[in-house]
N, C-alpha and C positions, 0 to 999 in steps of 0.2 A: 649828645653823641656817646656811644658806648666806649668804655676804655678797652675792654676785651670783646672782640666781635668774632663769633664763629658763624660762617655763612655757608649753608648748603654743603656741610661736610659729609663725604662718603668715604668709606674704607672697605675694601674687599681683600680677602686673602684667598687667592684662587677663585673658586666658585662661591666661597662664603662671603656674603655681603653683611658685614658685622655692624656698620654704622650707616644709617640711611637718612639723607636729606636733613641733617642735624643743624638747627639754627639756635644760637644763644647769644644774647647781648648782655654784658655784665658791666655795671657802673664801677667807677673807681672806688676802691675801699669796700666793695660788696663781698659778702661771704655766700657762695652758692654751692650747694651740695648736689652731686649726681647720685641718685638713689635708684637701686634696682637689684634684681637677682643676678647671680653669676651668669655670665654669658650675654648680658643685655647690651654690652658695648660701652659701658661707662669708663672703664680703664683705658680702652682704646682711644676714646675721646681725649682723655687726660694725656696719654702718650703722644697724641698728635699735637696738642698744645705745647708739650715739652719739646717736641722735635725728634722724639725717638721713633715715631712712625710718620710717614708722609701720606697725606690724604690722597685717595684715588681721584677725588675732585673736591672743589670747594676752597674756601679761603680762611685764613686765620690772621687777624689784625690786632696788634697791641698798641694802644695810644696812637692809632692812625697809621702805623707802619705795618706793611705786609710781611708776615713772618712765615708764610706757608712753606717755603722751601729753604729757610735758613737752618743752619746746624744748631743743635741745642746750646752750644756755648756762645752763640750770637744772639740769643733771645733775652738774656737777663731774667731768667726764671729760676726760682728756688723750688726744689722738690724734696719731699719727705716720703720715704718708702715704708711699706708695711714691715719690712725686715730690718729696719734701722740702717743697715749698710754702713756702719761705722768701721773705720780701719782699726783692726785689733792691735796693731803694732804702734799706734799713735796715741798719745795722751788725749784727754778730753779737750784741752786747749788746742793741741795740734790738729785734732779733728775739726774743731770750729774754724781754725785758721786756714784750713786746706784750700778752700776756694779763693780766699784772699791771696794766698801765696801763688796760686796758679795765675791769678789776674795781675800779679806784679805789684800789689799794694805794698807800700813802704812798711818796714818792720815796726816802726813806732805806731803808725796808723793801725796796723794789723793788731798789735797788742791792745790798743785802745778799744777796738771793735770787739775783740774776743772778751775783754773784761765786761763790756756793755752787754754782750749776748749772754754770758754766764750769769750776770746779775738779773737779766730779763727773765731767764728760765728758772731762777731761784737756786742756782748751783754755783755761787761765787767762789766757794772754797774747794771745789773738786776739779780744778783745771789740771792738776798733776796726776790724776788717776787714769787708769786704763779702762776701756769699755767693760772688760770682764769683772771689774771691781764695782760695777754699778748695777742697780736693779733695772728691770725692763722699762719701768716708767722713766727712770733717770736717763737711760740710753735714748729713749725717744725724745726727751727734752733736748739732749745734745744734738740729735739729728735735726731737730727744729732750729736750734741755734745756728748750726752749720748752714742750713738753707737760708736763714735770715741775714747772716753775717755779710753776704755780698750785696745786700740791699736790693733785692730783686723787685722788678715791677709787678710780678705775679707770683704767688705762692701756690704750689700744687701739692695736695696731700692725698696719697693713695692708700686708703684704708690703714692709716697709721696706728690705730688703736686696737685692731682686731687680735693682736697677739697678747694683749694684756688682760688681767682678770677684771671682773666687773667693777669692783670698787675703784681700782686705779684708773680704769677707763673713764668712769664718770668724773673723777677728779681732774684728769688730764684734759678732757674735752672742754671743761670750764676754763682751764688755764690757756688752752690754745685759742679759744674764742676771745678771752680777755686780752691776750697778746696781739691777736689780729686786729682787734678794735683799737688798741692803744697805738699801734703802728699805722693803722689805716691802709693796710695792704690788701689788694684785690686777691681773693682766694677761691680756688676750686677744691672741694673736698669730695673724694669718692668713698662711698660706703654702701653696704647692703643692710645696715642697721638703721631702721626707721627712727628709733629714738634719738640716735646721734644726729641724723639729718634734721629732724624737727626741732631739736633743742638748740642747735648751734647756728642755724642758717638764717640769712635774710630771705633767701628764696631756695626752693627745692625743685630739681628737675627729676621727675620720675621717668626712668627709661624702661622700655619694653621692646625687645626684638630690634635693637639698634636705633629706635626712634625715641623722641621725647613725647611721651603720652600726655604729660601735663607739666607746665611750669608755673609756679605760683609761690606765695608765701606759705609758711607752715600751716597757718590758720586756714588758708584757702585749700591747700592740698588735703588736709584732714577733714574739713567740714563740708567742702563742696567738690568731691572728686569728679573729674571730667569723664572718666571712662570706667568701665567695669573692672579693668585691671588695676587702676589706681585705687579704687574703692576697696578691692580685696587685698592689695599688697600693703597698704598703709593702714595700720591699726586693726582692731577687731571689728567685725562687721556682721550685722544681721541682714539677710536678704529675704524678700518675699515676692511671690508672683502675684501681680494685680492686673486687672483688666481696665483699660481706659474707657470711661463712659462719656466724658465731655472734655476734649482736649483744651478748649478755650479757657475753661475755669479751673482746669487741673483736677477734675473729679475722677477718681479711680475706685474700683471695688476690690477689696481684699476679702476673699471668701464671700460672706454675706454682708460685710460691713462697708458702706460707702465712706470714702475718705476725701475730703475737700482740701487740696493742697494750696488753693488760692493763688496759683500761678500756672501759666500755660504749660502743657505737656507736648513735647515734639513727637507725637505719635497719633495715629488715626484712632477714632473710636472703634472699640472692639479689639484693639491690639493688646497683647499681653506684654507688660513691661516688668522690670525688676525694681522694687522699692528697696532702698538700702538705708540702714539706720545704725548709728553707733550705740554701744551698750549703755553709755552714760546719758543718752537722750531720753530714755524712758524712765518712768517712775512708777512705783507701786501705789495704787489708790487713785482717787480722783484728783486730777491736776487743775490746770487753769481753764477758764472758759474758752471754748474753741479748740481744745485739745482733742486729738484722736483717742478714743477710748475703746479698748479691746478687753474681752473676757478670756481668761486663760486659767490653767491649773499648773501649780509648781511641780516641776519634774526633777530639779536638782538644785542644790545649794552648796556653794563652795566658799569657805571662809578664807580670805586672803589677807587678813590683818586689817589694814585701813579700809579695804574694799570687801564687800560681800557680792559675789557673782551669782546671780539667780537665773536659772533657765526655766522657761515656762512653755507649756504646750498650748498652742492656739487651736488645736483640733486639726492637725495635719502639718502645720508649720511650727518651727521651734524658735523662740525668741530668747536672747540672752540680754540681761540688763545688769548694770553695776550700780550699787547703792553704797553710801558711806556706812561704815560700821559705827553704830552709836550704842553705847553701853546700856542705855535706857530702852532700846528697841530691839528685841531679839529678832533674828531672821525668820522668815515664814517657814512653815513646815512643808516637807515634800508631800504632795497630794492635795494641798489646800487650794481652794478656788481663789482667784485674785482678780482685781481690776488693774489694768495697766494703761497709763496715760502717756501721751507724747505730743509735743507741739508739731503741727504740720511742717514747720520750717526745718524740723530735724529729719524729715524723710526726703531722700534724694532719689529721683527717678533716673535709672541707668538704661540708656538705649544703645550705647556704643559698646 
């Protein structure tokens, strides 16, 4: 049984239907990210779980209890916002203690929990400072401690890292994930950053136009996208137009090259489908037996440090592949003819 269950959630603002038939079941202690572009409905889903928005229809249950129409302070939920939302006139310790004070927790217990939370976020000696005396990363840690101090059943994180620079963001997302795993708290994380979602989550929900286009593990979302939108939104992608010649065996033709995918294709013979492939799937030169082999000519080479990104012309289509930088192997020259190999399993057929 799911610990947090969202069933057929819909939300409209006047004529705008922003969340549509949204279903999601989350296990206790699971970390789930809602990933998608601005306006896809992910924050609206989060606000409905928090109680800041009421669903137009559908139900929200936490640990078997219907929360759909309860006020935010009746749900035992902790929330961390993008803009920190710390009280500037309160010290760090007072900010962390705020929810406990509102809940009527005894002073001694409050002090114990504040000390625990400040130690948990790695700021045990900064309880007497004010928010303006902290860095952005430290302020976000305090916001997290305040949300966790009340021992919520569910933790909601609304793009909490987007205001931070890249280095601090990478460090803090590791810390947030480690804290979440240590406490075993059920968590929903909203982000438009695919790297955050893929690196932090047990599962990812890719949202598009108010709906969940795909729900799966980071591995599944990246390697086997269910729709054209998911394939294009998550990661860098090559796409080619191919014609189905035998749906049962998964044989398609790319230009003049027949490709055996060795799995059925859900499209009729003669149908044009899109083949999708990640840049790291292909390799220069002859690969393994059974690989798809294409002839191409190098059109661009980008040196990116550990990675060299090569773009090749297939005679109408363009293919980008990533290869590791090795000091003993210089990158190919622009204009050079090359052979490109890829395993059939690395090619995904997109029909939706």
